[in-house]
C-alpha positions in Angstrom: 0.1 0.1 -0.1 1.2 3.4 -0.8 1.3 5.7 2.1 2.3 8.9 0.6 -1.3 10.4 0.6 -1.3 10.0 4.3 1.6 12.3 4.8 1.3 16.2 5.0 3.9 17.3 2.5 4.8 20.8 1.8 2.5 22.5 -0.7 3.2 26.1 -1.9 3.0 28.2 -5.0 6.2 29.8 -4.0 8.8 28.3 -6.7 12.0 26.8 -5.9 13.8 28.9 -8.4 13.1 32.8 -8.4 13.6 33.2 -12.0 14.3 36.7 -11.1 15.4 38.2 -14.5 11.7 37.3 -15.8 9.7 37.7 -12.7 11.1 40.8 -11.4 10.1 43.2 -14.5 6.5 41.9 -14.2 6.2 42.7 -10.5 7.8 46.1 -11.2 5.2 46.7 -13.8 2.4 45.8 -11.3 4.2 48.4 -8.8 4.1 51.2 -11.5 0.3 50.3 -12.5 -0.8 50.7 -8.9 1.7 53.5 -8.2 3.3 51.7 -5.0 5.4 54.8 -4.2 2.3 56.8 -4.1 0.6 54.1 -1.9 3.7 54.1 0.5 3.3 57.9 0.8 -0.4 57.9 1.6 0.1 55.3 4.2 2.9 57.0 6.1 1.4 60.6 5.7 1.3 62.6 8.9 4.7 60.7 10.4 7.6 62.7 11.0 9.4 63.2 7.7 12.8 61.5 7.0 14.7 63.2 4.0 17.5 61.2 2.2 18.6 63.5 -0.4 20.7 61.9 -3.1 23.2 63.6 -5.5 22.3 63.6 -9.1 24.1 61.1 -11.1 25.3 62.6 -14.6 22.8 62.0 -17.5 25.4 60.3 -19.9 25.7 56.6 -20.6 24.5 53.3 -19.1 24.6 52.6 -15.5 27.4 50.4 -13.9 27.8 48.7 -10.6 29.1 51.9 -8.8 25.7 53.4 -9.6 23.9 50.2 -8.5 25.8 50.4 -5.1 24.8 54.0 -4.6 21.1 53.8 -5.4 20.7 50.6 -3.9 22.2 51.8 -0.4 19.9 54.8 -0.6 16.9 52.5 -1.4 17.6 50.3 1.8 17.4 53.5 3.9 14.1 55.0 2.3 12.4 51.6 2.5 13.5 50.8 6.1 12.4 54.3 7.2 9.0 54.0 5.6 8.5 50.9 7.6 9.8 52.3 11.0 7.5 55.2 11.9 8.5 57.8 9.2 7.4 59.0 6.0 10.3 59.0 3.8 9.7 60.4 0.3 12.5 60.0 -2.1 13.1 62.3 -5.1 15.8 61.0 -7.5 17.7 63.7 -9.8 19.9 64.1 -12.6 22.8 66.4 -13.4 22.5 67.5 -16.9 24.8 70.4 -17.8 28.4 70.5 -18.7 31.1 69.3 -20.9 30.3 65.5 -21.2 27.1 66.2 -23.0 28.9 68.6 -25.3 31.6 66.1 -26.0 28.9 63.1 -26.5 27.4 65.4 -29.2 30.4 66.6 -31.0 32.3 63.3 -30.9 29.7 60.3 -30.6 26.7 62.1 -32.6 29.1 64.1 -34.9 27.5 67.2 -34.3 29.5 70.1 -35.8 29.4 72.7 -33.0 30.9 75.6 -35.1 28.0 75.3 -37.9 25.2 75.9 -35.2 23.9 78.6 -33.4 24.4 78.7 -29.4 20.6 78.2 -29.2 20.5 75.4 -31.7 23.4 73.7 -29.9 22.0 74.0 -26.5 18.7 72.7 -27.6 20.5 69.4 -29.0 22.3 69.2 -25.6 19.0 69.4 -23.6 17.3 66.8 -26.1 20.4 64.5 -25.5 20.0 64.9 -21.8 16.5 63.9 -21.6 17.2 60.8 -23.7 19.8 59.7 -21.2 17.6 60.4 -18.2 15.0 58.1 -19.7 17.7 55.4 -20.3 19.0 55.7 -16.9 15.6 55.9 -15.4 14.7 52.6 -16.5 17.8 51.0 -15.5 17.6 52.5 -11.9 13.8 51.3 -11.7 14.8 47.9 -12.8 16.9 47.8 -9.5 13.5 48.0 -7.8 14.4 51.4 -6.2 11.4 53.1 -4.4 11.0 56.8 -5.4 9.3 59.7 -7.5 10.9 58.4 -10.6 8.5 60.3 -12.9 8.8 63.5 -10.9 12.7 64.0 -10.4 14.5 66.9 -9.9 16.7 67.7 -13.1 19.3 70.6 -13.2 18.0 71.9 -16.5 14.7 72.1 -15.2 13.5 75.7 -15.3 12.6 75.9 -11.5 15.9 74.4 -10.6 17.7 76.9 -12.9 15.8 79.8 -11.3 16.6 78.8 -7.7 20.1 78.4 -8.6 20.3 82.0 -9.9 18.7 83.0 -6.6 21.8 81.2 -4.8 24.2 83.0 -6.9 22.5 86.3 -6.2 22.4 85.7 -2.5 26.0 84.9 -2.4 27.0 87.8 -4.6 24.9 90.3 -2.3 26.7 89.0 0.6 30.1 89.8 -0.9 31.0 86.1 -1.5 31.1 86.1 -5.4 33.9 88.3 -7.3 35.8 88.3 -10.5 39.5 88.3 -10.6 42.5 87.2 -12.5 44.5 84.5 -11.0 45.8 81.0 -11.8 43.1 78.2 -12.1 43.2 74.7 -13.3 42.8 75.0 -16.8 42.1 72.2 -19.3 43.3 72.9 -22.8 41.7 69.8 -24.0 38.4 71.2 -22.7 39.3 74.8 -23.3 37.9 75.7 -20.0 38.7 76.4 -16.3 38.1 73.5 -13.8 37.4 73.4 -10.2 39.3 70.9 -7.9 36.5 68.6 -8.0 37.0 68.1 -11.8 40.6 67.0 -11.1 42.0 63.7 -11.0 45.6 62.5 -10.7 47.6 60.2 -12.9 51.3 59.5 -13.5 52.8 61.6 -16.1 56.5 61.5 -17.3 57.9 64.9 -17.1 61.6 66.7 -17.8 63.2 67.7 -14.5 65.6 70.4 -15.0 68.0 72.5 -12.9 68.6 76.0 -14.0 70.9 79.1 -12.8 69.7 82.7 -12.6 72.7 84.9 -12.8 72.6 87.7 -10.0 72.2 91.3 -11.3 71.8 93.3 -8.4 73.1 91.5 -5.3 72.0 94.4 -2.7 75.5 94.1 -1.1 75.0 90.6 -0.1 75.6 88.4 -3.2 78.0 89.5 -6.0 77.0 89.3 -9.6 79.2 86.3 -9.9 76.8 84.3 -7.8 73.6 82.7 -9.4 70.5 81.2 -7.9 69.8 77.6 -8.8 65.9 76.6 -9.5 64.4 73.3 -10.1 61.2 72.7 -12.1 59.4 69.8 -14.0 57.5 72.4 -16.1 60.2 74.0 -18.5 57.4 75.4 -20.4 56.7 78.1 -17.7 60.0 79.5 -17.8 59.0 82.1 -20.3 56.6 83.2 -17.5 59.2 83.5 -14.8 59.2 86.8 -13.1 60.9 85.8 -9.8 62.5 83.6 -7.4 61.1 82.9 -4.0 63.2 81.9 -0.9 62.1 81.2 2.7 62.9 84.0 5.0 64.0 81.8 7.9 65.9 79.1 6.0 69.8 79.4 5.5 71.4 79.7 2.2 74.6 78.7 1.1 76.9 80.4 -1.4 78.6 77.3 -2.9 81.8 77.5 -5.3 81.9 74.7 -7.7 84.2 74.3 -10.7 84.7 77.9 -11.0 81.1 79.1 -10.5 79.3 80.2 -7.5 75.8 79.1 -6.7 73.1 80.0 -4.3 70.9 77.1 -2.7 69.2 76.1 0.7 71.8 74.7 3.0 69.5 72.0 4.1 69.5 70.8 0.6 73.1 71.1 -0.3 74.1 67.5 0.6 71.3 66.2 -1.8 72.1 68.7 -4.5 75.9 67.6 -4.5 74.9 64.1 -5.4 72.1 65.2 -7.8 74.3 67.8 -9.9 77.6 65.8 -9.3 79.2 68.7 -7.4 82.3 66.7 -6.1 84.4 69.8 -5.0 81.7 72.1 -3.4 82.9 74.7 -1.1 80.6 76.8 1.0 82.0 80.4 0.9 79.2 82.2 2.6 75.9 81.6 4.4 73.0 83.9 4.7 69.4 83.9 5.7 66.7 83.8 3.1 65.5 87.2 4.7 68.7 88.9 3.6 68.2 87.8 0.0 64.8 89.7 -0.4 64.7 92.0 -3.4 67.9 90.9 -4.8 67.5 90.6 -8.7 68.5 88.1 -11.2 68.8 87.8 -14.8 66.1 85.7 -16.6 68.0 82.8 -18.3 67.0 83.9 -21.8 64.8 87.0 -21.9 66.1 90.5 -21.3 64.2 91.1 -18.0 64.9 90.6 -14.3 63.7 88.1 -11.8 62.9 89.6 -8.6 63.9 87.4 -5.4 60.9 87.5 -2.7 60.2 85.7 0.7 57.4 83.1 0.6 56.1 80.8 3.3 55.4 77.9 0.6 59.1 77.2 0.1 60.2 74.1 1.9 63.2 71.6 2.0 61.1 68.7 0.6 62.6 68.7 -2.7 64.5 71.1 -5.2 66.9 73.7 -4.2 65.0 76.0 -1.8 64.8 78.6 -4.6 61.6 78.5 -6.2 61.0 79.4 -9.6 58.0 81.9 -9.5 55.6 82.6 -12.5 52.5 84.4 -11.1 50.4 83.4 -14.1 51.0 79.6 -13.5 50.9 78.7 -10.0 48.8 79.8 -6.9 51.6 80.1 -4.5 53.5 82.2 -7.3 50.3 84.3 -7.7 50.0 85.1 -4.0 53.6 86.0 -3.5 53.8 88.0 -6.8 50.6 90.0 -5.8 52.5 90.7 -2.5 55.5 92.1 -4.3 53.5 93.8 -6.9 54.5 91.5 -10.0 52.5 91.4 -13.2 50.5 88.3 -13.8 52.2 87.1 -16.9 50.3 84.1 -18.9 51.7 83.5 -22.3 49.4 80.6 -23.0 46.0 80.8 -24.6 43.0 78.8 -24.0 44.1 76.0 -26.3 47.3 75.5 -24.5 49.3 77.5 -27.5 52.2 79.9 -26.6 51.3 83.5 -27.2 53.5 86.4 -28.5 54.2 87.0 -25.0 56.7 84.0 -25.1 59.0 85.1 -27.9 60.6 82.3 -29.7 58.0 79.8 -28.7 54.9 81.7 -30.4 52.4 79.3 -31.8 53.7 76.0 -30.2 51.7 73.9 -27.9 52.9 74.4 -24.3 54.2 70.8 -23.8 56.0 70.8 -26.8 58.4 73.6 -26.0 60.0 71.8 -23.1 62.7 70.5 -25.4 63.2 73.8 -26.9 63.3 75.7 -23.6 66.3 73.1 -22.4 68.0 73.7 -25.8 68.1 77.5 -25.0 69.3 76.9 -21.6 72.0 74.8 -22.8 73.1 77.3 -25.3 73.7 80.0 -22.8 75.1 77.8 -20.1 72.1 78.1 -17.5 71.1 74.3 -17.9 72.8 72.5 -14.9 71.0 69.1 -15.4 68.2 67.7 -17.3 66.5 64.2 -16.5 63.2 62.7 -16.7 60.7 61.7 -13.8 57.5 60.0 -13.5 55.1 61.8 -11.0 51.5 62.2 -10.1 50.0 65.1 -12.3 46.6 66.7 -12.3 44.4 65.7 -15.3 41.0 66.6 -16.5 38.6 64.0 -15.1 36.5 64.2 -18.4 39.3 64.1 -21.2 41.9 62.4 -19.1 44.4 64.8 -20.5 46.8 67.0 -18.4 45.6 70.3 -17.1 47.8 73.5 -16.2 47.6 76.3 -14.0 46.7 79.3 -16.2 45.8 83.0 -15.0 42.6 84.2 -16.5 39.8 86.6 -15.5 37.2 84.0 -13.6 34.5 84.3 -11.3 35.1 83.0 -7.9 33.1 82.0 -4.7 34.9 83.1 -1.6 35.7 80.3 0.6 38.1 82.4 2.9 35.3 84.6 4.0 33.3 81.6 5.4 35.9 79.3 6.2 35.1 79.4 9.9 31.6 78.8 9.4 32.2 75.9 7.1 34.5 74.3 9.7 32.0 74.6 12.4 29.2 73.2 10.0 31.3 70.3 9.5 31.7 69.5 13.4 27.7 70.0 13.7 27.3 67.2 11.2 27.2 63.2 11.8 29.6 61.4 9.8 29.4 57.7 8.6 32.2 56.7 8.3 33.5 59.0 11.0 36.7 59.7 9.0 34.5 61.7 6.7 34.5 64.6 9.1 38.3 64.9 9.2 38.6 64.5 5.3 36.1 67.3 4.5 37.6 69.5 7.3 41.0 69.2 6.0 39.8 70.0 2.2 37.9 73.1 3.7 40.8 74.3 5.7 43.4 74.1 3.0 41.2 74.9 0.2 41.4 78.2 -2.0 38.5 80.1 -3.3 36.3 78.1 -5.6 36.5 79.2 -9.4 32.8 78.8 -10.5 33.2 80.0 -14.0 33.3 77.9 -17.2 34.0 78.9 -20.8 31.2 76.8 -22.3 27.6 77.2 -23.5 25.9 74.1 -22.1 25.0 75.3 -18.7 23.5 77.9 -16.3 24.8 81.3 -17.4 26.5 83.7 -14.7 23.8 86.0 -14.5 26.2 89.3 -14.7 25.9 92.5 -16.5 28.5 94.9 -17.5 28.3 98.6 -17.7 29.7 100.9 -20.2 32.7 101.4 -18.1 33.2 97.6 -17.9 31.9 97.5 -14.2 30.1 94.2 -13.2 26.4 94.8 -12.4 24.8 92.4 -9.9 21.9 93.7 -7.8 19.0 92.2 -6.0 16.8 93.8 -8.7 18.6 92.1 -11.6 19.1 88.7 -9.9 15.2 88.4 -9.2 14.5 89.7 -12.7 16.7 86.9 -14.3 15.5 84.3 -11.9 11.9 84.9 -12.9 12.9 84.9 -16.7 14.5 81.5 -16.1 11.6 80.1 -14.2 9.4 81.2 -17.3 11.7 80.3 -20.2 14.6 78.3 -18.8 18.2 79.5 -19.0 18.4 79.4 -22.8 16.8 82.9 -22.8 20.1 84.4 -21.7 21.7 83.4 -24.9 18.7 84.3 -27.0 18.2 88.1 -26.0 20.2 90.9 -25.7 21.6 92.2 -22.4 18.8 95.0 -22.4 16.0 92.5 -22.7 17.3 90.5 -19.9 17.3 93.5 -17.5 14.3 94.7 -15.6 12.2 97.2 -17.5 13.6 100.7 -17.5 16.6 99.6 -15.5 19.3 102.2 -15.1 22.9 102.3 -13.8 25.5 105.0 -13.2 27.8 102.6 -14.9 26.0 103.1 -18.3 24.9 106.7 -18.8 23.8 105.9 -22.3 21.9 102.7 -21.4 24.0 100.3 -23.1 24.8 97.0 -21.3 26.6 93.8 -22.1 26.3 90.5 -20.4 28.8 87.5 -19.1 29.2 84.7 -21.5 30.6 82.3 -19.1 28.4 79.5 -17.3 28.6 78.2 -13.8 30.6 75.2 -12.9 28.3 72.1 -12.7 29.1 71.5 -9.1 27.2 75.1 -8.3 24.4 73.4 -10.2 24.1 70.4 -8.2 25.3 72.3 -5.0 22.3 74.3 -5.1 20.0 71.4 -4.8 19.4 72.1 -1.2 17.4 75.3 -2.5 16.1 74.0 -5.8 15.0 70.6 -4.4 14.8 70.6 -0.7 13.1 74.0 -0.4 11.3 74.0 -3.7 9.4 71.0 -3.3 6.5 70.7 -0.7 7.1 67.0 0.1 10.7 67.8 1.2 12.3 69.6 4.1 15.5 71.6 4.9 18.1 70.6 6.0 18.0 67.0 4.8 18.5 64.2 7.4 21.0 62.4 5.1 23.2 63.2 2.1 24.3 59.9 0.7 27.0 59.6 -2.3 30.4 57.9 -3.0 33.5 58.9 -1.0 34.7 61.0 -4.3 31.9 63.6 -3.3 33.8 64.7 -0.3 35.5 67.0 -3.0 32.3 67.3 -5.1 28.8 67.5 -4.1 29.3 67.2 -0.3 31.7 70.1 -0.6 29.9 72.3 -3.0 26.4 71.7 -1.3 28.1 72.8 2.0 29.8 75.8 0.5 26.5 77.3 -1.0 24.4 76.4 2.0 26.6 77.9 4.6 27.0 80.9 2.4 23.2 81.7 2.3 21.7 79.7 5.2 24.5 79.7 7.7 24.2 76.2 8.3 24.8 72.6 6.5 22.3 71.4 4.2 22.6 68.0 5.9 22.4 66.6 9.3 24.1 63.3 8.4 26.7 62.5 5.7 27.1 58.8 4.6 29.6 57.8 1.9 30.6 54.5 0.3 33.8 53.4 -1.3 34.5 52.7 -4.9 33.6 49.6 -6.7 36.6 47.4 -7.7 36.8 44.1 -9.6 37.4 40.8 -7.8 41.2 41.3 -7.7 41.0 44.7 -6.3 41.5 46.7 -9.5 39.8 49.8 -10.7 37.1 49.0 -13.3 38.0 50.4 -16.7 36.9 49.4 -20.3 40.7 49.0 -21.1 40.9 46.2 -18.6 37.5 44.7 -19.6 36.5 44.2 -16.1 33.5 46.6 -16.1 30.0 45.0 -15.2 26.9 47.0 -16.3 24.0 47.1 -14.2 22.0 46.1 -17.3 23.8 42.9 -17.7 23.7 41.9 -14.0 19.9 42.4 -13.7 19.4 40.6 -17.0 21.6 37.6 -16.0 20.9 37.3 -12.3 18.1 39.6 -11.2 17.9 42.8 -9.1 17.7 41.0 -5.9 21.0 39.4 -6.5 22.4 42.8 -7.2 20.8 44.2 -4.1 21.8 41.1 -1.9 25.6 41.8 -3.1 25.3 45.4 -1.9 24.0 44.2 1.4 26.7 41.5 1.9 29.4 44.3 1.2 31.2 46.6 3.8 30.3 49.8 1.9 32.5 52.0 4.0 35.6 50.6 2.1 36.1 49.9 -1.5 33.6 47.1 -2.5 34.6 44.3 -4.8 32.3 42.8 -7.5 32.9 40.2 -10.4 31.0 37.4 -11.9 32.3 35.0 -9.3 31.4 37.3 -6.5 27.8 37.7 -7.9 27.5 33.8 -8.2 28.5 33.3 -4.6 25.8 36.0 -3.5 23.4 34.1 -5.9 24.2 30.9 -4.0 23.4 32.8 -0.6 20.2 34.0 -2.1 19.3 30.3 -3.0 19.5 29.3 0.5 17.6 32.2 1.8 14.9 31.4 -0.9 14.8 27.8 0.1 14.2 28.6 3.8 11.1 30.7 2.7 9.9 27.9 0.4 10.2 25.5 3.4 8.3 27.8 5.7 5.6 28.8 3.2 5.2 24.8 2.1 4.5 23.9 5.7 1.9 26.4 6.3 -0.5 25.2 3.4 -3.0 23.9 6.1 -2.5 26.5 8.7 -5.1 29.1 9.6 -3.5 31.7 11.9 -6.9 32.8 13.1 -7.6 29.4 14.4 -4.4 27.4 14.6 -2.0 29.8 16.0 -0.8 29.1 19.7 -0.3 32.3 21.6 3.6 33.1 22.1 3.2 32.8 25.9 2.0 29.1 25.6 5.0 28.0 23.5 7.3 25.8 25.4 10.7 24.0 24.7 12.4 24.3 21.4 9.4 26.5 20.2 9.7 29.1 22.9 13.4 29.1 22.3 12.9 29.7 18.5 10.5 32.5 19.3 12.8 34.2 21.6 15.6 33.8 18.8 13.3 35.5 16.5 13.0 38.5 18.7 16.5 38.7 19.1 17.0 38.7 15.2 14.5 41.5 15.2 16.5 43.6 17.5 19.8 42.9 15.9 18.4 43.5 12.3 17.0 46.7 13.2 19.9 47.9 15.1 21.9 47.3 11.8 19.5 49.0 9.8 19.4 52.0 12.3 23.2 52.3 12.3 23.5 51.9 8.5 25.3 48.7 9.0 23.6 46.7 6.1 26.4 43.9 6.2 25.3 43.2 9.9 21.8 43.1 8.7 22.7 40.6 5.8 25.0 38.4 8.1 22.4 38.0 11.1 19.6 37.6 8.6 21.5 35.0 6.5 22.6 33.2 9.5 19.2 32.9 11.0 17.8 31.3 7.7 20.6 28.9 6.9 21.9 27.9 10.5 19.1 28.5 13.2 16.2 27.7 10.9 17.3 25.3 8.2 20.3 23.4 9.8 18.2 23.2 13.2 14.6 24.0 13.7 13.4 23.0 10.4 15.6 20.0 10.2 13.9 18.5 13.5 10.3 19.8 12.5 10.1 17.6 9.4 9.0 14.3 10.9 6.3 16.2 13.0 5.1 18.4 10.2 4.9 15.4 7.6 3.7 12.7 9.8 1.7 13.8 12.8 -2.1 14.5 12.5 -2.9 17.8 11.3 -4.1 19.3 14.4 -1.5 17.6 16.6 -0.4 20.2 19.2 3.1 19.7 18.6 2.6 20.2 14.8 0.6 23.5 15.4 3.6 24.7 17.6 6.0 24.3 14.8 3.8 25.9 12.4 3.1 28.9 14.8 6.7 29.5 15.0 7.0 29.3 11.3 4.4 31.5 10.6 5.7 34.0 12.9 9.1 33.5 11.2 8.0 33.9 7.7 5.9 37.1 8.4 8.8 38.5 10.4 11.6 37.6 8.0 9.6 38.8 5.0 9.4 42.3 6.6 12.9 42.4 7.9 14.2 41.6 4.4 11.9 43.9 2.4 14.1 46.9 2.3 17.1 44.5 0.7 15.0 42.0 -1.4 11.7 43.7 -2.2 10.8 41.4 -5.1 11.4 38.3 -3.1 9.9 39.6 0.0 6.7 40.5 -2.1 6.6 37.2 -3.6 6.8 35.6 0.0 4.1 37.8 1.2 1.6 36.9 -1.3 2.0 33.2 -0.3 1.6 33.8 3.5 -1.9 32.6 4.7 -3.9 35.1 6.6 -2.0 38.5 6.1 -4.2 41.6 6.0 -2.1 44.2 3.9 -1.9 43.9 0.2 1.9 44.2 0.2 4.9 43.9 2.6 5.8 47.4 1.5 2.7 48.6 3.2 3.5 47.2 6.5 5.8 48.3 9.5 8.9 46.5 10.6 8.1 44.0 13.5 9.1 45.3 17.0 11.2 42.9 19.4 8.8 41.6 22.2 10.8 42.1 25.4 11.0 38.5 26.7 11.2 38.1 30.6 13.1 35.3 32.4 14.5 33.8 29.2 18.1 33.8 30.1 18.1 30.2 31.5 15.9 29.0 28.6 18.5 30.4 26.1 21.7 29.1 28.0 19.9 25.5 28.2 19.0 25.4 24.3 22.3 26.8 23.2 24.1 24.1 25.3 21.4 21.5 23.9 22.5 22.8 20.3 26.1 22.1 21.3 25.4 18.7 22.3 23.4 18.0 19.1 26.6 19.1 17.1 28.6 16.5 18.8 25.9 13.9 18.2 25.8 14.8 14.4 29.4 14.4 14.2 29.2 10.9 15.8 26.5 10.1 13.3 28.6 11.1 10.4 31.7 9.4 11.7 29.4 6.2 12.0 28.1 6.6 8.6 31.7 6.8 7.4 32.3 3.8 9.1 29.4 1.8 7.4 27.6 1.4 10.9 24.7 3.2 9.5 23.2 4.7 6.4 20.7 7.4 7.1 20.5 8.9 10.4 17.2 7.4 11.1 18.9 3.9 11.1 20.8 4.9 14.1 20.1 4.0 17.8 22.1 6.3 20.2 23.3 5.5 23.7 24.7 8.6 25.4 27.2 8.8 28.3 27.0 12.7 29.3 28.6 14.5 32.0 26.8 15.5 35.0 25.4 18.8 34.0 24.5 17.6 30.5 22.8 14.6 32.0 20.4 16.8 33.9 19.9 18.8 30.7 19.0 15.6 28.7 17.0 14.3 31.4 14.4 17.1 31.1 14.4 17.5 27.5 11.6 15.6 25.7 11.8 13.8 22.2 15.5 13.5 22.0 15.1 11.2 19.0 13.5 14.1 17.2 16.2 16.5 18.3 18.9 14.3 16.8 16.8 12.8 14.0 17.5 9.0 14.9 15.0 6.2 15.8 16.1 5.6 19.3 18.1 7.4 22.1 19.0 6.1 25.5 20.8 8.2 28.1 23.0 5.7 30.2 23.3 5.9 33.7 26.5 7.3 35.4 27.6 3.8 36.5 27.6 2.3 33.2 30.8 1.7 31.5 31.5 3.6 28.2 32.3 1.2 25.4 35.5 1.6 23.5 33.7 1.8 20.1 31.9 5.1 21.4 32.8 8.5 20.0 34.1 10.9 22.7 33.6 14.5 23.1 34.3 17.1 25.8 30.6 17.0 27.2 29.5 13.5 26.4 30.3 10.1 24.8 28.1 8.9 22.0 27.6 5.2 21.0 26.0 4.8 17.6 24.5 1.4 16.8 22.2 0.3 14.2 18.5 0.6 15.5 16.7 -2.7 16.1 13.4 -3.6 14.2 12.3 -2.7 10.7 11.9 0.4 8.9 8.5 2.2 8.8 7.3 2.8 5.2 5.6 6.0 6.6 8.0 7.8 9.0 11.1 5.8 8.1 11.9 5.3 11.5 13.3 1.9 12.4 11.0 0.4 15.0 10.1 -3.1 16.7 6.7 -2.3 16.4 6.6 -2.4 12.7 4.3 -5.0 11.5 2.5 -5.4 14.7 -0.8 -4.0 13.4 -2.1 -6.6 10.8 -4.0 -4.1 8.7 -0.9 -1.9 8.2 2.0 -4.4 8.4 4.5 -1.9 6.8 3.9 0.6 9.5 4.9 1.1 13.0 2.4 1.0 15.6 2.4 5.0 16.0 1.9 5.4 12.1 -0.6 2.8 12.0 -2.8 4.3 14.7 -2.5 7.8 12.8 -3.6 6.4 9.5 -6.5 4.7 11.1 -7.7 7.7 13.1 -7.0 10.7 10.8 -6.3 9.7 7.3 
């Protein structure tokens, strides 16, 4: 007779395989149809707001795993907060102005910028930006990220641009915006100034030269036979040299070498002797740097002088202690040059080509004249040494080509005037990781004023007018009028109208007695765009508030969005735009290398979701310690997929064994649970507490580890393992079976909620298969709250010890299986020889054979002798024998009662009774 129909085997529509790449898009379409985001906001309306403000990704190209890391981490927080007493709206955004889109059009789309009007080109840029937003939006939504995706903030939106103009205007009216000529990072490849946030460093091979400057007027301190020695790795800047800087407090030696006399810092003399092969160098004189001030030297190849100055930036770290100074090509050079009244000479144009102010080199690209400069110096005997070195050098982050310092007229936002406020705002902010505070504080402490002008057309124009006398005109009236024009027409109106048509009606100024005005042609740095989002988004939108609770982006944003947002907010509001800043590391490949197309190790988000599914990507994020750099590869994702499979199988087992469970009728009150069921219920409450603490502290790897361990160890390897016989074999309403089902029901409801922020698709699928749940979606529920359990310390200690005993028994069974004593564990009969404390523990534990999944367990008396064949452990010794009797065809236990019931000769007496009575 076949007794399968008498067993209560698992039944569930929840499949073993998730088939995520196919099932997730269907689920997301359903969420979109019912507007799940709107439903979540409606359910949580009236709760305290929690605002996570994310920086805008740039609207260009497909998303990669770095984008996935950022957006998924944000989504964890938003979803969790929505389930824990807050209303947590999330407004995604896009950064849309700047050079990358211009480049994409001119290079990839073959748009000829020179044959188009500015208006036409800007329209092409905007259209391209919107196509990229649509593309990226679908990829972000494919991650399952919750947000107001069809009402995002976009930096090219009219309202955003209008608020940005107001930010600029408020800063200008407070005196924080000014125009000046000073050296800034300049990218010849982009033909534009760059901010520090647009600089990245790569190795570059450069010439290293030592050059002598003959003294002209030694001021009674040096003779005309002496010569200063300078060192530089940028020979192309020598045509711009106007001085030599020494440190006032350092000692300088006059050194006689091979009939010549050189001036160098005394502290570097030994190094220079080796570097310049000065074998017979003799110090003839030593003076302080302060004594050298105002001495003049002859430029090595032009008929002009170089003034010797004192400067604090001179060190003994490298070089000669005598610093080549070109005010048009270096920040320190500029500062010291201003102090001494030097001109700001910059003989390089916007394309990096030498101008007529560099005779002999005019028309040449700056980097190409290094060889010519060296040849000139060799001809006149000024070159002491030429070599080459590889060093870290600033590059344009977009074109990946070297940049230069170039003095031009630019617009600046003052950092110096608000530096104290900035540093205080940083102190007042919470930082995760904590080192973020130090990192940003050091940047702000050392940072110069922010160059905010760019010589491009795709961006928000700097709203400045000029009078007939060249005076800049920025007033509250002009700013308000331009902001309103932008709100109505967008920033393109600036390029489409004449200056007079952009000014308020009947506007007059003493700087333009004839009523003629011109307008600025530069645009703002894109970091000013995104750095204004606290005004254009947090204050502009009714569903958000200022300041945000959290700003969250990658660690590169300490010099980018965190930085620019802080600067603008402190300038106009006096406080930071955020209460807390979270940052994550970079995504690296499996070997810890930076991802790049050239290495072929880039993983696109689209490929990852297509092959594995969004929940696998999300689980990868949760499993990673995002505070450091995060590794990802196909092998790593496959490992995560295996962890997901185990979690999914746990859910499937739980659901499958609730097929005949009605929580309204069959659920046992937690207070009535006992033994292992009470222990599991207590363990579930502890899990809730640990997981919620992990979420609260933004430690998602803790959430992942605690959740996974509970599923695979506490549940799957223990509780579910010992539950099978009772669940499948006992009568449906058997109290022990209902106790197992009660705990499993509590577990599956709790686990689906706990994991919903991380695995929303899977949690939703689980929720749909849980009997008796009231809410339509797990996303419309709150996180479980851990019940405070009283007097459970003894229970926990007892069951942890029992689990340790069980581990020893399982080891003994495995050894017996290897020794061919038994096959399956149900063929075993155990005799346990425990120590005193364990003996008492086992004596008060019921159903030991179910705990160990064997057919028979005997606890030997203390006086019994332990057989040599037994397996010895610290707490007990275990003898494994083959159980006596026959195997029951229903429960598979080996039992001497099998065949004692004539009607059911293949069953043990217990199963025969169950079949007769209940089946």
